[in-house]
N, CA, C and O of each residue as an XYZ file, in Angstrom:
468
protein
N      -5.545    -67.854    -30.966
C      -4.415    -68.170    -30.126
C      -3.964    -66.889    -29.424
O      -3.836    -65.840    -30.055
N      -3.732    -66.981    -28.154
C      -3.352    -65.845    -27.327
C      -1.898    -65.484    -27.598
O      -1.066    -66.348    -27.875
N      -1.603    -64.151    -27.511
C      -0.208    -63.747    -27.719
C       0.690    -64.248    -26.590
O       0.249    -64.461    -25.460
N       1.922    -64.422    -26.926
C       2.894    -64.924    -25.964
C       3.704    -63.748    -25.413
O       4.298    -62.991    -26.181
N       3.728    -63.592    -24.088
C       4.446    -62.502    -23.440
C       5.586    -63.100    -22.607
O       5.341    -63.673    -21.545
N       6.807    -62.972    -23.074
C       7.922    -63.578    -22.339
C       8.162    -62.925    -20.969
O       8.569    -63.604    -20.027
N       7.918    -61.633    -20.855
C       8.136    -60.946    -19.577
C       7.192    -61.485    -18.501
O       7.580    -61.652    -17.345
N       5.946    -61.752    -18.904
C       5.000    -62.314    -17.950
C       5.405    -63.731    -17.545
O       5.209    -64.139    -16.401
N       5.961    -64.461    -18.480
C       6.445    -65.807    -18.145
C       7.572    -65.725    -17.126
O       7.641    -66.535    -16.201
N       8.462    -64.736    -17.299
C       9.580    -64.587    -16.360
C       9.059    -64.177    -14.983
O       9.547    -64.671    -13.967
N       8.069    -63.276    -14.940
C       7.499    -62.848    -13.664
C       6.772    -64.011    -12.997
O       6.801    -64.144    -11.774
N       6.129    -64.842    -13.787
C       5.417    -65.995    -13.241
C       6.383    -66.977    -12.605
O       6.086    -67.585    -11.577
N       7.530    -67.122    -13.223
C       8.520    -68.059    -12.702
C       9.231    -67.511    -11.466
O       9.683    -68.276    -10.613
N       9.327    -66.188    -11.374
C      10.063    -65.569    -10.252
C       9.111    -64.762     -9.362
O       9.441    -63.656     -8.934
N       7.976    -65.303     -9.101
C       6.937    -64.621     -8.336
C       7.419    -64.185     -6.945
O       7.123    -63.053     -6.562
N       8.123    -64.984     -6.179
C       8.578    -64.525     -4.854
C       9.546    -63.344     -4.937
O       9.471    -62.422     -4.125
N      10.446    -63.368     -5.906
C      11.414    -62.277     -6.067
C      10.705    -60.985     -6.475
O      11.028    -59.914     -5.962
N       9.743    -61.079     -7.391
C       8.987    -59.896     -7.826
C       8.179    -59.337     -6.660
O       8.082    -58.118     -6.518
N       7.609    -60.175     -5.837
C       6.853    -59.703     -4.672
C       7.742    -58.959     -3.702
O       7.344    -57.922     -3.171
N       8.945    -59.468     -3.459
C       9.887    -58.800     -2.554
C      10.296    -57.445     -3.124
O      10.380    -56.464     -2.385
N      10.552    -57.381     -4.432
C      10.953    -56.113     -5.071
C       9.809    -55.103     -4.990
O      10.032    -53.946     -4.633
N       8.598    -55.526     -5.315
C       7.456    -54.613     -5.239
C       7.173    -54.179     -3.802
O       6.809    -53.025     -3.572
N       7.332    -55.071     -2.842
C       7.148    -54.716     -1.432
C       8.178    -53.696     -0.971
O       7.843    -52.736     -0.277
N       9.444    -53.907     -1.362
C      10.501    -52.945     -1.013
C      10.244    -51.577     -1.638
O      10.436    -50.543     -1.000
N       9.803    -51.590     -2.905
C       9.475    -50.323     -3.574
C       8.315    -49.629     -2.866
O       8.328    -48.406     -2.722
N       7.328    -50.377     -2.429
C       6.181    -49.798     -1.727
C       6.608    -49.170     -0.396
O       6.149    -48.084     -0.044
N       7.480    -49.851      0.334
C       7.969    -49.309      1.605
C       8.770    -48.046      1.351
O       8.588    -47.047      2.047
N       9.660    -48.075      0.357
C      10.459    -46.883      0.027
C       9.549    -45.723     -0.368
O       9.763    -44.592      0.068
N       8.530    -45.996     -1.195
C       7.625    -44.953     -1.656
C       6.841    -44.351     -0.488
O       6.643    -43.137     -0.442
N       6.394    -45.179      0.453
C       5.657    -44.647      1.606
C       6.568    -43.806      2.492
O       6.135    -42.769      2.995
N       7.813    -44.220      2.697
C       8.760    -43.415      3.480
C       9.090    -42.104      2.773
O       9.223    -41.060      3.412
N       9.218    -42.166      1.471
C       9.492    -40.960      0.686
C       8.338    -39.969      0.827
O       8.567    -38.779      1.041
N       7.106    -40.450      0.709
C       5.942    -39.574      0.881
C       5.882    -39.016      2.297
O       5.523    -37.852      2.479
N       6.218    -39.803      3.289
C       6.208    -39.349      4.680
C       7.200    -38.204      4.887
O       6.860    -37.191      5.498
N       8.425    -38.363      4.378
C       9.421    -37.299      4.558
C       9.021    -36.038      3.794
O       9.224    -34.929      4.287
N       8.459    -36.194      2.606
C       8.016    -35.018      1.841
C       6.866    -34.310      2.567
O       6.791    -33.081      2.560
N       5.986    -35.071      3.181
C       4.881    -34.480      3.934
C       5.397    -33.712      5.143
O       4.906    -32.621      5.434
N       6.373    -34.259      5.845
C       6.954    -33.561      7.003
C       7.644    -32.272      6.561
O       7.538    -31.252      7.242
N       8.354    -32.306      5.423
C       8.988    -31.091      4.906
C       7.943    -30.031      4.566
O       8.114    -28.856      4.890
N       6.874    -30.450      3.919
C       5.805    -29.506      3.563
C       5.148    -28.938      4.822
O       4.792    -27.760      4.860
N       4.988    -29.768      5.847
C       4.391    -29.298      7.097
C       5.271    -28.238      7.756
O       4.762    -27.241      8.269
N       6.584    -28.447      7.746
C       7.512    -27.476      8.325
C       7.457    -26.154      7.558
O       7.434    -25.083      8.165
N       7.437    -26.227      6.240
C       7.357    -25.004      5.427
C       6.036    -24.283      5.658
O       5.990    -23.053      5.683
N       4.967    -25.046      5.824
C       3.658    -24.442      6.071
C       3.626    -23.745      7.422
O       3.057    -22.660      7.543
N       4.228    -24.350      8.435
C       4.278    -23.707      9.756
C       5.058    -22.400      9.699
O       4.659    -21.411     10.313
N       6.166    -22.392      8.967
C       6.963    -21.173      8.825
C       6.168    -20.088      8.107
O       6.173    -18.929      8.523
N       5.486    -20.469      7.027
C       4.683    -19.495      6.283
C       3.533    -18.975      7.137
O       3.215    -17.787      7.090
N       2.919    -19.841      7.905
C       1.811    -19.431      8.766
C       2.274    -18.450      9.839
O       1.570    -17.487     10.145
N       3.447    -18.688     10.407
C       3.976    -17.763     11.415
C       4.242    -16.392     10.794
O       3.970    -15.364     11.414
N       4.765    -16.377      9.588
C       5.022    -15.113      8.897
C       3.718    -14.376      8.585
O       3.623    -13.161      8.762
N       2.725    -15.117      8.124
C       1.433    -14.509      7.823
C       0.796    -13.958      9.099
O       0.208    -12.877      9.081
N       0.910    -14.685     10.188
C       0.345    -14.232     11.466
C       1.015    -12.934     11.923
O       0.338    -12.019     12.392
N       2.336    -12.852     11.787
C       3.051    -11.637     12.184
C       2.620    -10.446     11.323
O       2.413     -9.347     11.837
N       2.486    -10.670     10.022
C       2.046     -9.588      9.142
C       0.610     -9.176      9.450
O       0.276     -7.992      9.406
N      -0.226    -10.144      9.757
C      -1.618     -9.854     10.094
C      -1.703     -9.020     11.368
O      -2.486     -8.072     11.435
N      -0.911     -9.361     12.371
C      -0.903     -8.583     13.611
C      -0.424     -7.160     13.364
O      -0.991     -6.210     13.904
N       0.618     -7.007     12.549
C       1.127     -5.665     12.242
C       0.077     -4.845     11.494
O      -0.100     -3.660     11.777
N      -0.613     -5.461     10.550
C      -1.666     -4.744      9.823
C      -2.833     -4.377     10.732
O      -3.437     -3.315     10.574
N      -3.146     -5.236     11.667
C      -4.233     -4.943     12.598
C      -3.876     -3.745     13.481
O      -4.719     -2.879     13.717
N      -2.646     -3.689     13.964
C      -2.224     -2.536     14.771
C      -2.239     -1.255     13.935
O      -2.687     -0.207     14.399
N      -1.748     -1.349     12.704
C      -1.717     -0.178     11.833
C      -3.128      0.313     11.514
O      -3.387      1.516     11.526
N      -4.026     -0.606     11.232
C      -5.409     -0.229     10.946
C      -6.054      0.410     12.174
O      -6.825      1.360     12.045
N      -5.748     -0.100     13.348
C      -6.269      0.503     14.574
C      -5.795      1.939     14.738
O      -6.572      2.817     15.112
N      -4.515      2.176     14.457
C      -3.984      3.545     14.542
C      -4.669      4.446     13.525
O      -5.015      5.585     13.840
N      -4.870      3.943     12.300
C      -5.539      4.747     11.274
C      -6.958      5.088     11.694
O      -7.404      6.223     11.521
N      -7.669      4.113     12.246
C      -9.046      4.364     12.652
C      -9.100      5.360     13.814
O      -9.980      6.219     13.853
N      -8.166      5.247     14.755
C      -8.115      6.216     15.851
C      -7.861      7.621     15.318
O      -8.511      8.582     15.730
N      -6.916      7.726     14.408
C      -6.581      9.031     13.834
C      -7.751      9.587     13.036
O      -8.060     10.775     13.130
N      -8.407      8.732     12.248
C      -9.551      9.174     11.465
C     -10.693      9.620     12.368
O     -11.322     10.649     12.117
N     -10.963      8.852     13.417
C     -12.034      9.210     14.345
C     -11.724     10.529     15.034
O     -12.601     11.381     15.177
N     -10.478     10.700     15.461
C     -10.090     11.954     16.104
C     -10.231     13.119     15.122
O     -10.707     14.192     15.494
N      -9.826     12.911     13.892
C      -9.921     13.967     12.885
C     -11.378     14.317     12.597
O     -11.709     15.484     12.385
N     -12.238     13.320     12.588
C     -13.640     13.562     12.256
C     -14.425     14.159     13.407
O     -15.416     14.853     13.178
N     -14.009     13.909     14.636
C     -14.821     14.349     15.773
C     -14.282     15.580     16.486
O     -15.069     16.336     17.055
N     -12.985     15.809     16.479
C     -12.429     16.949     17.216
C     -12.344     18.178     16.320
O     -11.888     18.090     15.180
N     -12.781     19.319     16.833
C     -12.629     20.555     16.048
C     -11.153     20.966     16.015
O     -10.398     20.719     16.955
N     -10.784     21.578     14.942
C      -9.401     22.048     14.803
C      -9.381     23.576     14.883
O     -10.312     24.247     14.440
N      -8.325     24.097     15.444
C      -8.213     25.546     15.646
C      -8.207     26.296     14.321
O      -8.790     27.377     14.227
N      -7.579     25.762     13.321
C      -7.519     26.440     12.025
C      -8.920     26.567     11.435
O      -9.236     27.601     10.848
N      -9.754     25.566     11.569
C     -11.122     25.635     11.059
C     -11.922     26.694     11.805
O     -12.707     27.426     11.203
N     -11.721     26.772     13.112
C     -12.430     27.769     13.891
C     -12.029     29.179     13.463
O     -12.879     30.067     13.395
N     -10.754     29.394     13.176
C     -10.289     30.721     12.762
C     -10.887     31.106     11.419
O     -11.302     32.249     11.228
N     -10.934     30.162     10.490
C     -11.516     30.454      9.176
C     -13.002     30.758      9.333
O     -13.512     31.678      8.692
N     -13.701     30.006     10.169
C     -15.126     30.268     10.372
C     -15.356     31.639     11.008
O     -16.325     32.321     10.675
N     -14.472     32.045     11.923
C     -14.604     33.381     12.508
C     -14.418     34.452     11.449
O     -15.117     35.465     11.461
N     -13.483     34.238     10.532
C     -13.263     35.219      9.469
C     -14.452     35.270      8.525
O     -14.857     36.346      8.085
N     -15.014     34.100      8.212
C     -16.146     34.062      7.294
C     -17.396     34.635      7.963
O     -18.162     35.358      7.327
N     -17.607     34.313      9.251
C     -18.818     34.753      9.950
C     -18.768     36.214     10.385
O     -19.807     36.779     10.729
N     -17.602     36.837     10.381
C     -17.476     38.221     10.828
C     -18.007     39.144      9.726
O     -17.404     39.223      8.656
N     -19.120     39.840      9.965
C     -19.704     40.686      8.910
C     -18.787     41.832      8.500
O     -18.869     42.304      7.366
N     -17.929     42.282      9.383
C     -17.037     43.393      9.045
C     -15.980     42.997      8.031
O     -15.422     43.864      7.359
N     -15.691     41.720      7.905
C     -14.641     41.284      6.986
C     -15.206     40.685      5.711
O     -14.437     40.300      4.830
N     -16.491     40.596      5.585
C     -17.073     40.007      4.370
C     -16.863     40.898      3.160
O     -16.840     40.409      2.030
N     -16.713     42.171      3.373
C     -16.543     43.062      2.236
C     -15.120     43.042      1.695
O     -14.836     43.655      0.666
N     -14.213     42.329      2.396
C     -12.855     42.232      1.882
C     -12.873     41.359      0.638
O     -13.478     40.287      0.644
N     -12.242     41.790     -0.390
C     -12.227     41.019     -1.636
C     -10.930     40.265     -1.798
O      -9.908     40.656     -1.233
N     -10.955     39.207     -2.548
C      -9.868     38.340     -2.983
C      -8.608     38.342     -2.142
O      -8.514     37.610     -1.157
N      -7.630     39.168     -2.528
C      -6.309     39.130     -1.932
C      -6.336     39.585     -0.482
O      -5.652     38.994      0.354
N      -7.107     40.617     -0.161
C      -7.143     41.089      1.212
C      -7.704     40.015      2.157
O      -7.182     39.822      3.255
N      -8.755     39.323      1.734
C      -9.336     38.267      2.562
C      -8.338     37.133      2.743
O      -8.210     36.578      3.835
N      -7.641     36.795      1.684
C      -6.637     35.738      1.769
C      -5.512     36.150      2.706
O      -5.024     35.341      3.496
N      -5.102     37.414      2.616
C      -4.057     37.908      3.502
C      -4.520     37.869      4.962
O      -3.762     37.458      5.841
N      -5.749     38.290      5.221
C      -6.280     38.257      6.586
C      -6.325     36.815      7.109
O      -5.967     36.557      8.258
N      -6.754     35.903      6.281
C      -6.827     34.498      6.700
C      -5.439     33.947      6.997
O      -5.241     33.246      7.990
N      -4.480     34.267      6.134
C      -3.128     33.740      6.358
C      -2.501     34.341      7.608
O      -1.760     33.654      8.311
N      -2.779     35.604      7.902
C      -2.268     36.220      9.123
C      -2.870     35.528     10.341
O      -2.155     35.211     11.292
N      -4.188     35.292     10.316
C      -4.851     34.623     11.435
C      -4.333     33.196     11.604
O      -4.092     32.754     12.727
N      -4.165     32.489     10.521
C      -3.642     31.128     10.598
C      -2.194     31.129     11.098
O      -1.789     30.221     11.824
N      -1.418     32.139     10.716
C      -0.050     32.262     11.212
C      -0.020     32.463     12.716
O       0.831     31.898     13.403
N      -0.939     33.260     13.229
C      -1.032     33.462     14.672
C      -1.379     32.155     15.397
O      -0.799     31.833     16.435
N      -2.319     31.423     14.841
C      -2.699     30.159     15.447
C      -1.534     29.161     15.422
O      -1.303     28.442     16.395
N      -0.818     29.126     14.322
C       0.321     28.224     14.214
C       1.415     28.603     15.219
O       2.059     27.734     15.807
N       1.612     29.900     15.404
C       2.616     30.355     16.358
C       2.212     29.975     17.784
O       3.065     29.610     18.592
N       0.929     30.056     18.092
C       0.465     29.669     19.415
C       0.633     28.163     19.653
O       0.936     27.734     20.766
N       0.434     27.374     18.603
C       0.579     25.931     18.739
C       2.041     25.491     18.656
O       2.347     24.333     18.940
N       2.943     26.385     18.274
C       4.358     26.065     18.201
C       4.725     25.317     16.930
O       5.646     24.499     16.941
N       4.033     25.578     15.851
C       4.336     24.910     14.584
C       5.391     25.628     13.803
O       5.757     25.190     12.713
């Protein structure tokens, strides 16, 4: 013998009312999902705009870094030339420790003064 379910008997007797209730719930649920989707879309657009702005700023910054790095790697610097002149000058090779350092610092000071540093 099959079990007796009173709730199913009540639903069977009130089938039109249950259909209307389930239909109304379905419409409400679809509208609720629609509004939540629109809210999520708005938040996503805002986040995307922020990410785009940060990406553009990073791209400009990286471009500046690469320009600076390329300039540093390819252009000779006056301080390097002065040190090479001191090292390549045979008359100054016999200078030991402190005297050589003093000569280098004097030469670098002159170069800095010429550049206005």
